[in-house]
SEFIZA-3560 file (N, C-alpha, C; in Angstrom, 3 decimals):
REM SEFIZA-3560
<numar><xx>13.033</xx><yy>1.525</yy><zz>9.813</zz><atom>N</atom></numar>
<numar><xx>11.745</xx><yy>1.035</yy><zz>10.047</zz><atom>CA</atom></numar>
<numar><xx>11.780</xx><yy>1.344</yy><zz>11.203</zz><atom>C</atom></numar>
<numar><xx>9.959</xx><yy>1.146</yy><zz>11.562</zz><atom>N</atom></numar>
<numar><xx>9.105</xx><yy>1.511</yy><zz>12.861</zz><atom>CA</atom></numar>
<numar><xx>9.749</xx><yy>1.165</yy><zz>14.276</zz><atom>C</atom></numar>
<numar><xx>10.192</xx><yy>1.607</yy><zz>15.542</zz><atom>N</atom></numar>
<numar><xx>10.351</xx><yy>1.168</yy><zz>16.350</zz><atom>CA</atom></numar>
<numar><xx>9.480</xx><yy>0.282</yy><zz>16.929</zz><atom>C</atom></numar>
<numar><xx>9.747</xx><yy>-0.950</yy><zz>17.319</zz><atom>N</atom></numar>
<numar><xx>8.976</xx><yy>-2.086</yy><zz>17.791</zz><atom>CA</atom></numar>
<numar><xx>7.950</xx><yy>-2.643</yy><zz>16.845</zz><atom>C</atom></numar>
<numar><xx>8.669</xx><yy>-2.385</yy><zz>15.490</zz><atom>N</atom></numar>
<numar><xx>7.863</xx><yy>-3.196</yy><zz>14.606</zz><atom>CA</atom></numar>
<numar><xx>9.379</xx><yy>-4.468</yy><zz>13.747</zz><atom>C</atom></numar>
<numar><xx>8.099</xx><yy>-5.774</yy><zz>14.138</zz><atom>N</atom></numar>
<numar><xx>9.129</xx><yy>-6.636</yy><zz>13.769</zz><atom>CA</atom></numar>
<numar><xx>9.766</xx><yy>-6.410</yy><zz>12.288</zz><atom>C</atom></numar>
<numar><xx>10.791</xx><yy>-6.846</yy><zz>12.148</zz><atom>N</atom></numar>
<numar><xx>11.461</xx><yy>-6.900</yy><zz>10.757</zz><atom>CA</atom></numar>
<numar><xx>10.975</xx><yy>-8.306</yy><zz>9.742</zz><atom>C</atom></numar>
<numar><xx>10.432</xx><yy>-9.004</yy><zz>10.010</zz><atom>N</atom></numar>
<numar><xx>9.845</xx><yy>-10.128</yy><zz>9.708</zz><atom>CA</atom></numar>
<numar><xx>8.132</xx><yy>-10.207</yy><zz>9.567</zz><atom>C</atom></numar>
<numar><xx>7.426</xx><yy>-10.516</yy><zz>8.303</zz><atom>N</atom></numar>
<numar><xx>6.280</xx><yy>-10.496</yy><zz>9.250</zz><atom>CA</atom></numar>
<numar><xx>5.334</xx><yy>-12.203</yy><zz>7.843</zz><atom>C</atom></numar>
<numar><xx>4.610</xx><yy>-12.801</yy><zz>8.444</zz><atom>N</atom></numar>
<numar><xx>4.109</xx><yy>-14.164</yy><zz>7.195</zz><atom>CA</atom></numar>
<numar><xx>2.617</xx><yy>-13.564</yy><zz>7.884</zz><atom>C</atom></numar>
<numar><xx>2.063</xx><yy>-13.797</yy><zz>6.842</zz><atom>N</atom></numar>
<numar><xx>0.334</xx><yy>-13.443</yy><zz>6.724</zz><atom>CA</atom></numar>
<numar><xx>-0.106</xx><yy>-12.025</yy><zz>6.185</zz><atom>C</atom></numar>
<numar><xx>-0.846</xx><yy>-11.605</yy><zz>6.492</zz><atom>N</atom></numar>
<numar><xx>-0.836</xx><yy>-10.221</yy><zz>5.605</zz><atom>CA</atom></numar>
<numar><xx>-0.698</xx><yy>-9.316</yy><zz>6.081</zz><atom>C</atom></numar>
<numar><xx>-0.273</xx><yy>-7.918</yy><zz>5.766</zz><atom>N</atom></numar>
<numar><xx>0.436</xx><yy>-6.759</yy><zz>6.451</zz><atom>CA</atom></numar>
<numar><xx>-0.399</xx><yy>-4.919</yy><zz>5.046</zz><atom>C</atom></numar>
<numar><xx>-0.056</xx><yy>-4.055</yy><zz>5.469</zz><atom>N</atom></numar>
<numar><xx>-0.405</xx><yy>-3.458</yy><zz>4.788</zz><atom>CA</atom></numar>
<numar><xx>0.291</xx><yy>-1.998</yy><zz>4.870</zz><atom>C</atom></numar>
<numar><xx>0.704</xx><yy>-1.330</yy><zz>3.800</zz><atom>N</atom></numar>
<numar><xx>2.021</xx><yy>-0.157</yy><zz>3.955</zz><atom>CA</atom></numar>
<numar><xx>1.465</xx><yy>0.549</yy><zz>2.892</zz><atom>C</atom></numar>
<numar><xx>1.936</xx><yy>1.937</yy><zz>3.568</zz><atom>N</atom></numar>
<numar><xx>1.113</xx><yy>3.072</yy><zz>2.817</zz><atom>CA</atom></numar>
<numar><xx>3.064</xx><yy>3.659</yy><zz>1.663</zz><atom>C</atom></numar>
<numar><xx>2.381</xx><yy>4.069</yy><zz>1.019</zz><atom>N</atom></numar>
<numar><xx>3.051</xx><yy>4.454</yy><zz>0.211</zz><atom>CA</atom></numar>
<numar><xx>2.704</xx><yy>5.525</yy><zz>-0.550</zz><atom>C</atom></numar>
<numar><xx>3.992</xx><yy>6.018</yy><zz>-1.454</zz><atom>N</atom></numar>
<numar><xx>3.611</xx><yy>7.610</yy><zz>-1.914</zz><atom>CA</atom></numar>
<numar><xx>4.307</xx><yy>7.222</yy><zz>-3.652</zz><atom>C</atom></numar>
<numar><xx>3.974</xx><yy>8.098</yy><zz>-4.344</zz><atom>N</atom></numar>
<numar><xx>4.537</xx><yy>8.302</yy><zz>-5.584</zz><atom>CA</atom></numar>
<numar><xx>3.643</xx><yy>7.913</yy><zz>-6.372</zz><atom>C</atom></numar>
<numar><xx>4.339</xx><yy>7.735</yy><zz>-7.904</zz><atom>N</atom></numar>
<numar><xx>5.554</xx><yy>7.505</yy><zz>-7.986</zz><atom>CA</atom></numar>
<numar><xx>6.693</xx><yy>8.031</yy><zz>-8.159</zz><atom>C</atom></numar>
<numar><xx>7.704</xx><yy>8.917</yy><zz>-8.211</zz><atom>N</atom></numar>
<numar><xx>8.656</xx><yy>10.130</yy><zz>-7.914</zz><atom>CA</atom></numar>
<numar><xx>9.191</xx><yy>9.535</yy><zz>-9.204</zz><atom>C</atom></numar>
<numar><xx>9.850</xx><yy>10.376</yy><zz>-9.547</zz><atom>N</atom></numar>
<numar><xx>9.744</xx><yy>11.085</yy><zz>-11.101</zz><atom>CA</atom></numar>
<numar><xx>9.226</xx><yy>11.325</yy><zz>-11.803</zz><atom>C</atom></numar>
<numar><xx>9.310</xx><yy>12.127</yy><zz>-13.060</zz><atom>N</atom></numar>
<numar><xx>8.206</xx><yy>12.582</yy><zz>-13.942</zz><atom>CA</atom></numar>
<numar><xx>8.200</xx><yy>11.560</yy><zz>-14.991</zz><atom>C</atom></numar>
<numar><xx>8.150</xx><yy>10.422</yy><zz>-14.557</zz><atom>N</atom></numar>
<numar><xx>7.425</xx><yy>10.044</yy><zz>-16.141</zz><atom>CA</atom></numar>
<numar><xx>6.092</xx><yy>10.174</yy><zz>-16.664</zz><atom>C</atom></numar>
<numar><xx>5.848</xx><yy>9.386</yy><zz>-17.845</zz><atom>N</atom></numar>
<numar><xx>4.632</xx><yy>9.489</yy><zz>-18.271</zz><atom>CA</atom></numar>
<numar><xx>3.682</xx><yy>8.580</yy><zz>-18.560</zz><atom>C</atom></numar>
<numar><xx>4.333</xx><yy>7.821</yy><zz>-17.446</zz><atom>N</atom></numar>
<numar><xx>3.846</xx><yy>5.963</yy><zz>-17.281</zz><atom>CA</atom></numar>
<numar><xx>2.039</xx><yy>6.329</yy><zz>-17.032</zz><atom>C</atom></numar>
<numar><xx>1.071</xx><yy>5.451</yy><zz>-17.007</zz><atom>N</atom></numar>
<numar><xx>-0.105</xx><yy>5.792</yy><zz>-16.664</zz><atom>CA</atom></numar>
<numar><xx>-0.166</xx><yy>4.459</yy><zz>-14.896</zz><atom>C</atom></numar>
<numar><xx>-0.885</xx><yy>5.569</yy><zz>-13.759</zz><atom>N</atom></numar>
<numar><xx>-1.596</xx><yy>4.689</yy><zz>-13.097</zz><atom>CA</atom></numar>
<numar><xx>-1.016</xx><yy>3.427</yy><zz>-12.830</zz><atom>C</atom></numar>
<numar><xx>-1.858</xx><yy>2.287</yy><zz>-14.241</zz><atom>N</atom></numar>
<numar><xx>-2.065</xx><yy>1.719</yy><zz>-14.045</zz><atom>CA</atom></numar>
<numar><xx>-0.420</xx><yy>0.372</yy><zz>-14.039</zz><atom>C</atom></numar>
<numar><xx>0.156</xx><yy>1.652</yy><zz>-15.055</zz><atom>N</atom></numar>
<numar><xx>1.334</xx><yy>0.781</yy><zz>-15.080</zz><atom>CA</atom></numar>
<numar><xx>2.670</xx><yy>1.053</yy><zz>-14.066</zz><atom>C</atom></numar>
<numar><xx>2.090</xx><yy>2.559</yy><zz>-13.396</zz><atom>N</atom></numar>
<numar><xx>2.999</xx><yy>2.216</yy><zz>-12.356</zz><atom>CA</atom></numar>
<numar><xx>2.544</xx><yy>1.297</yy><zz>-11.145</zz><atom>C</atom></numar>
<numar><xx>0.857</xx><yy>0.568</yy><zz>-11.318</zz><atom>N</atom></numar>
<numar><xx>0.987</xx><yy>0.121</yy><zz>-10.148</zz><atom>CA</atom></numar>
<numar><xx>1.610</xx><yy>-1.650</yy><zz>-10.868</zz><atom>C</atom></numar>
<numar><xx>1.203</xx><yy>-2.013</yy><zz>-12.026</zz><atom>N</atom></numar>
<numar><xx>1.325</xx><yy>-2.964</yy><zz>-12.618</zz><atom>CA</atom></numar>
<numar><xx>3.278</xx><yy>-3.268</yy><zz>-12.105</zz><atom>C</atom></numar>
<numar><xx>3.956</xx><yy>-2.085</yy><zz>-12.240</zz><atom>N</atom></numar>
<numar><xx>5.662</xx><yy>-2.472</yy><zz>-11.952</zz><atom>CA</atom></numar>
<numar><xx>5.398</xx><yy>-2.418</yy><zz>-10.495</zz><atom>C</atom></numar>
<numar><xx>4.681</xx><yy>-1.337</yy><zz>-9.404</zz><atom>N</atom></numar>
<numar><xx>4.811</xx><yy>-1.766</yy><zz>-8.284</zz><atom>CA</atom></numar>
<numar><xx>4.688</xx><yy>-2.982</yy><zz>-7.870</zz><atom>C</atom></numar>
<numar><xx>3.370</xx><yy>-3.409</yy><zz>-8.811</zz><atom>N</atom></numar>
<numar><xx>3.395</xx><yy>-5.448</yy><zz>-8.321</zz><atom>CA</atom></numar>
<numar><xx>4.132</xx><yy>-5.606</yy><zz>-8.666</zz><atom>C</atom></numar>
<numar><xx>5.062</xx><yy>-6.020</yy><zz>-9.598</zz><atom>N</atom></numar>
<numar><xx>5.907</xx><yy>-6.868</yy><zz>-10.395</zz><atom>CA</atom></numar>
<numar><xx>7.112</xx><yy>-7.290</yy><zz>-9.647</zz><atom>C</atom></numar>
<numar><xx>8.157</xx><yy>-5.844</yy><zz>-8.727</zz><atom>N</atom></numar>
<numar><xx>8.669</xx><yy>-5.699</yy><zz>-8.287</zz><atom>CA</atom></numar>
<numar><xx>8.215</xx><yy>-6.135</yy><zz>-6.540</zz><atom>C</atom></numar>
<numar><xx>6.867</xx><yy>-6.351</yy><zz>-6.271</zz><atom>N</atom></numar>
<numar><xx>7.293</xx><yy>-6.573</yy><zz>-4.410</zz><atom>CA</atom></numar>
<numar><xx>6.585</xx><yy>-8.238</yy><zz>-5.071</zz><atom>C</atom></numar>
<numar><xx>5.843</xx><yy>-8.969</yy><zz>-6.064</zz><atom>N</atom></numar>
<numar><xx>5.745</xx><yy>-10.324</yy><zz>-6.078</zz><atom>CA</atom></numar>
<numar><xx>6.874</xx><yy>-11.114</yy><zz>-6.064</zz><atom>C</atom></numar>
<numar><xx>7.897</xx><yy>-10.486</yy><zz>-7.025</zz><atom>N</atom></numar>
<numar><xx>9.087</xx><yy>-10.695</yy><zz>-6.759</zz><atom>CA</atom></numar>
<numar><xx>10.006</xx><yy>-11.199</yy><zz>-5.109</zz><atom>C</atom></numar>
<numar><xx>9.678</xx><yy>-10.203</yy><zz>-4.421</zz><atom>N</atom></numar>
<numar><xx>10.160</xx><yy>-10.490</yy><zz>-3.071</zz><atom>CA</atom></numar>
<numar><xx>10.299</xx><yy>-11.684</yy><zz>-2.566</zz><atom>C</atom></numar>
<numar><xx>10.857</xx><yy>-12.189</yy><zz>-2.488</zz><atom>N</atom></numar>
<numar><xx>10.628</xx><yy>-14.233</yy><zz>-1.767</zz><atom>CA</atom></numar>
<numar><xx>9.700</xx><yy>-14.115</yy><zz>-0.178</zz><atom>C</atom></numar>
<numar><xx>8.813</xx><yy>-14.983</yy><zz>-0.417</zz><atom>N</atom></numar>
<numar><xx>7.866</xx><yy>-15.373</yy><zz>0.561</zz><atom>CA</atom></numar>
<numar><xx>6.779</xx><yy>-14.537</yy><zz>0.571</zz><atom>C</atom></numar>
<numar><xx>6.485</xx><yy>-13.806</yy><zz>-0.803</zz><atom>N</atom></numar>
<numar><xx>5.829</xx><yy>-13.181</yy><zz>-0.591</zz><atom>CA</atom></numar>
<numar><xx>4.317</xx><yy>-13.486</yy><zz>-1.946</zz><atom>C</atom></numar>
<numar><xx>2.447</xx><yy>-13.681</yy><zz>-1.800</zz><atom>N</atom></numar>
<numar><xx>2.728</xx><yy>-14.763</yy><zz>-2.429</zz><atom>CA</atom></numar>
<numar><xx>1.306</xx><yy>-14.098</yy><zz>-3.155</zz><atom>C</atom></numar>
<numar><xx>0.843</xx><yy>-12.463</yy><zz>-2.640</zz><atom>N</atom></numar>
<numar><xx>-0.768</xx><yy>-11.788</yy><zz>-3.318</zz><atom>CA</atom></numar>
<numar><xx>0.139</xx><yy>-10.389</yy><zz>-3.008</zz><atom>C</atom></numar>
<numar><xx>-0.579</xx><yy>-9.299</yy><zz>-3.909</zz><atom>N</atom></numar>
<numar><xx>-0.336</xx><yy>-7.739</yy><zz>-3.354</zz><atom>CA</atom></numar>
<numar><xx>-1.315</xx><yy>-7.402</yy><zz>-3.855</zz><atom>C</atom></numar>
<numar><xx>-1.966</xx><yy>-6.577</yy><zz>-3.701</zz><atom>N</atom></numar>
<numar><xx>-3.244</xx><yy>-5.823</yy><zz>-3.967</zz><atom>CA</atom></numar>
<numar><xx>-2.537</xx><yy>-4.476</yy><zz>-3.789</zz><atom>C</atom></numar>
<numar><xx>-2.815</xx><yy>-3.511</yy><zz>-4.164</zz><atom>N</atom></numar>
<numar><xx>-3.103</xx><yy>-1.976</yy><zz>-4.102</zz><atom>CA</atom></numar>
<numar><xx>-3.519</xx><yy>-1.064</yy><zz>-4.407</zz><atom>C</atom></numar>
<numar><xx>-3.252</xx><yy>0.470</yy><zz>-4.313</zz><atom>N</atom></numar>
<numar><xx>-4.129</xx><yy>1.476</yy><zz>-5.011</zz><atom>CA</atom></numar>
<numar><xx>-3.479</xx><yy>2.587</yy><zz>-4.546</zz><atom>C</atom></numar>
<numar><xx>-2.163</xx><yy>3.022</yy><zz>-5.587</zz><atom>N</atom></numar>
<numar><xx>-1.347</xx><yy>3.803</yy><zz>-6.116</zz><atom>CA</atom></numar>
<numar><xx>-2.594</xx><yy>5.490</yy><zz>-5.297</zz><atom>C</atom></numar>
<numar><xx>-3.843</xx><yy>5.541</yy><zz>-5.574</zz><atom>N</atom></numar>
<numar><xx>-4.577</xx><yy>6.644</yy><zz>-5.827</zz><atom>CA</atom></numar>
<numar><xx>-4.610</xx><yy>6.482</yy><zz>-4.166</zz><atom>C</atom></numar>
<numar><xx>-4.643</xx><yy>5.581</yy><zz>-3.214</zz><atom>N</atom></numar>
<numar><xx>-4.940</xx><yy>6.145</yy><zz>-1.920</zz><atom>CA</atom></numar>
<numar><xx>-3.749</xx><yy>5.940</yy><zz>-1.052</zz><atom>C</atom></numar>
<numar><xx>-2.761</xx><yy>4.949</yy><zz>-1.675</zz><atom>N</atom></numar>
<numar><xx>-1.394</xx><yy>4.773</yy><zz>-0.909</zz><atom>CA</atom></numar>
<numar><xx>-1.134</xx><yy>3.901</yy><zz>-0.334</zz><atom>C</atom></numar>
<numar><xx>-2.015</xx><yy>2.749</yy><zz>-0.580</zz><atom>N</atom></numar>
<numar><xx>-2.149</xx><yy>1.606</yy><zz>0.263</zz><atom>CA</atom></numar>
<numar><xx>-2.017</xx><yy>0.354</yy><zz>-0.368</zz><atom>C</atom></numar>
<numar><xx>-0.610</xx><yy>-0.939</yy><zz>0.092</zz><atom>N</atom></numar>
<numar><xx>-0.742</xx><yy>-1.872</yy><zz>-0.880</zz><atom>CA</atom></numar>
<numar><xx>-0.835</xx><yy>-2.662</yy><zz>0.442</zz><atom>C</atom></numar>
<numar><xx>-1.368</xx><yy>-4.083</yy><zz>0.057</zz><atom>N</atom></numar>
<numar><xx>-2.043</xx><yy>-4.872</yy><zz>1.100</zz><atom>CA</atom></numar>
<numar><xx>-1.025</xx><yy>-6.066</yy><zz>0.492</zz><atom>C</atom></numar>
<numar><xx>0.237</xx><yy>-6.796</yy><zz>1.284</zz><atom>N</atom></numar>
<numar><xx>0.732</xx><yy>-7.888</yy><zz>1.120</zz><atom>CA</atom></numar>
<numar><xx>0.699</xx><yy>-9.096</yy><zz>1.717</zz><atom>C</atom></numar>
<numar><xx>0.769</xx><yy>-10.325</yy><zz>1.077</zz><atom>N</atom></numar>
<numar><xx>0.232</xx><yy>-11.544</yy><zz>1.875</zz><atom>CA</atom></numar>
<numar><xx>1.554</xx><yy>-12.716</yy><zz>1.558</zz><atom>C</atom></numar>
<numar><xx>2.010</xx><yy>-13.260</yy><zz>2.289</zz><atom>N</atom></numar>
<numar><xx>3.434</xx><yy>-13.755</yy><zz>2.379</zz><atom>CA</atom></numar>
<numar><xx>3.066</xx><yy>-14.755</yy><zz>3.682</zz><atom>C</atom></numar>
<numar><xx>3.475</xx><yy>-15.968</yy><zz>2.747</zz><atom>N</atom></numar>
<numar><xx>3.458</xx><yy>-17.681</yy><zz>2.999</zz><atom>CA</atom></numar>
<numar><xx>4.467</xx><yy>-17.830</yy><zz>3.714</zz><atom>C</atom></numar>
<numar><xx>5.763</xx><yy>-17.057</yy><zz>3.685</zz><atom>N</atom></numar>
<numar><xx>6.909</xx><yy>-17.353</yy><zz>4.518</zz><atom>CA</atom></numar>
<numar><xx>7.052</xx><yy>-16.277</yy><zz>4.830</zz><atom>C</atom></numar>
<numar><xx>8.172</xx><yy>-16.183</yy><zz>5.641</zz><atom>N</atom></numar>
<numar><xx>8.739</xx><yy>-14.819</yy><zz>6.652</zz><atom>CA</atom></numar>
<numar><xx>9.514</xx><yy>-13.736</yy><zz>5.290</zz><atom>C</atom></numar>
<numar><xx>8.671</xx><yy>-12.562</yy><zz>5.365</zz><atom>N</atom></numar>
<numar><xx>9.110</xx><yy>-11.626</yy><zz>4.910</zz><atom>CA</atom></numar>
<numar><xx>9.775</xx><yy>-10.631</yy><zz>4.939</zz><atom>C</atom></numar>
<numar><xx>10.880</xx><yy>-9.934</yy><zz>4.530</zz><atom>N</atom></numar>
<numar><xx>11.414</xx><yy>-9.249</yy><zz>5.662</zz><atom>CA</atom></numar>
<numar><xx>11.207</xx><yy>-7.964</yy><zz>4.929</zz><atom>C</atom></numar>
<numar><xx>10.808</xx><yy>-6.883</yy><zz>5.681</zz><atom>N</atom></numar>
<numar><xx>9.720</xx><yy>-5.289</yy><zz>5.878</zz><atom>CA</atom></numar>
<numar><xx>11.012</xx><yy>-4.496</yy><zz>4.725</zz><atom>C</atom></numar>
<numar><xx>12.050</xx><yy>-5.508</yy><zz>5.241</zz><atom>N</atom></numar>
<numar><xx>13.434</xx><yy>-4.465</yy><zz>4.060</zz><atom>CA</atom></numar>
<numar><xx>13.414</xx><yy>-4.449</yy><zz>2.565</zz><atom>C</atom></numar>
<numar><xx>13.055</xx><yy>-6.058</yy><zz>2.559</zz><atom>N</atom></numar>
<numar><xx>12.674</xx><yy>-5.664</yy><zz>1.066</zz><atom>CA</atom></numar>
<numar><xx>11.945</xx><yy>-5.975</yy><zz>0.397</zz><atom>C</atom></numar>
<numar><xx>10.686</xx><yy>-5.286</yy><zz>1.009</zz><atom>N</atom></numar>
<numar><xx>9.434</xx><yy>-5.086</yy><zz>0.393</zz><atom>CA</atom></numar>
<numar><xx>10.133</xx><yy>-3.445</yy><zz>-0.037</zz><atom>C</atom></numar>
<numar><xx>10.994</xx><yy>-2.386</yy><zz>1.607</zz><atom>N</atom></numar>
<numar><xx>11.010</xx><yy>-1.169</yy><zz>0.710</zz><atom>CA</atom></numar>
<numar><xx>12.038</xx><yy>-0.844</yy><zz>0.292</zz><atom>C</atom></numar>
<numar><xx>12.711</xx><yy>-2.448</yy><zz>-0.295</zz><atom>N</atom></numar>
<numar><xx>13.394</xx><yy>-1.890</yy><zz>-1.150</zz><atom>CA</atom></numar>
<numar><xx>13.259</xx><yy>-2.256</yy><zz>-3.056</zz><atom>C</atom></numar>
<numar><xx>11.704</xx><yy>-2.831</yy><zz>-2.833</zz><atom>N</atom></numar>
<numar><xx>10.854</xx><yy>-3.218</yy><zz>-4.405</zz><atom>CA</atom></numar>
<numar><xx>10.371</xx><yy>-2.048</yy><zz>-4.600</zz><atom>C</atom></numar>
<numar><xx>9.852</xx><yy>-1.298</yy><zz>-3.196</zz><atom>N</atom></numar>
<numar><xx>8.448</xx><yy>-0.471</yy><zz>-3.190</zz><atom>CA</atom></numar>
<numar><xx>9.723</xx><yy>0.936</yy><zz>-4.150</zz><atom>C</atom></numar>
<numar><xx>11.169</xx><yy>0.804</yy><zz>-3.432</zz><atom>N</atom></numar>
<numar><xx>11.663</xx><yy>2.312</yy><zz>-4.309</zz><atom>CA</atom></numar>
<numar><xx>12.524</xx><yy>2.062</yy><zz>-5.795</zz><atom>C</atom></numar>
<numar><xx>12.574</xx><yy>0.283</yy><zz>-5.821</zz><atom>N</atom></numar>
<numar><xx>13.241</xx><yy>-0.141</yy><zz>-7.332</zz><atom>CA</atom></numar>
<numar><xx>11.626</xx><yy>0.501</yy><zz>-7.837</zz><atom>C</atom></numar>
<numar><xx>10.720</xx><yy>0.239</yy><zz>-7.673</zz><atom>N</atom></numar>
<numar><xx>8.770</xx><yy>0.655</yy><zz>-8.466</zz><atom>CA</atom></numar>
<numar><xx>9.187</xx><yy>2.492</yy><zz>-8.785</zz><atom>C</atom></numar>
<numar><xx>10.097</xx><yy>3.030</yy><zz>-8.272</zz><atom>N</atom></numar>
<numar><xx>9.730</xx><yy>4.732</yy><zz>-8.521</zz><atom>CA</atom></numar>
<numar><xx>8.491</xx><yy>5.148</yy><zz>-7.138</zz><atom>C</atom></numar>
<numar><xx>8.505</xx><yy>4.362</yy><zz>-6.256</zz><atom>N</atom></numar>
<numar><xx>7.523</xx><yy>4.769</yy><zz>-4.858</zz><atom>CA</atom></numar>
<numar><xx>8.279</xx><yy>4.991</yy><zz>-3.861</zz><atom>C</atom></numar>
<numar><xx>7.746</xx><yy>5.446</yy><zz>-2.281</zz><atom>N</atom></numar>
<numar><xx>8.092</xx><yy>5.473</yy><zz>-1.417</zz><atom>CA</atom></numar>
<numar><xx>7.316</xx><yy>4.674</yy><zz>-0.253</zz><atom>C</atom></numar>
<numar><xx>8.087</xx><yy>4.230</yy><zz>0.877</zz><atom>N</atom></numar>
<numar><xx>7.319</xx><yy>3.480</yy><zz>1.679</zz><atom>CA</atom></numar>
<numar><xx>7.351</xx><yy>4.405</yy><zz>2.029</zz><atom>C</atom></numar>
<numar><xx>5.734</xx><yy>4.882</yy><zz>2.560</zz><atom>N</atom></numar>
<numar><xx>5.717</xx><yy>5.773</yy><zz>4.056</zz><atom>CA</atom></numar>
<numar><xx>5.958</xx><yy>4.927</yy><zz>5.719</zz><atom>C</atom></numar>
<numar><xx>6.853</xx><yy>5.593</yy><zz>6.376</zz><atom>N</atom></numar>
<numar><xx>6.428</xx><yy>5.175</yy><zz>7.657</zz><atom>CA</atom></numar>
<numar><xx>5.173</xx><yy>4.902</yy><zz>8.240</zz><atom>C</atom></numar>
//
């Protein structure tokens, strides 16, 4: 996490991503579906909009969302969170 960045957030925030990692034969749509599902499973997350081509993920939470949980979800989907 970047210094000075709060550990949790409520409302909307944007993350930069890179990936997916590995050499799978999945389509961009499959990658985006997998990534969105992982992020939506994080407690407090209500809405995810993403574009893997540009590496931008917008997340809206209605309760405090831990940025470390978002990073773990991104990694579990095969992507990397860019600081």
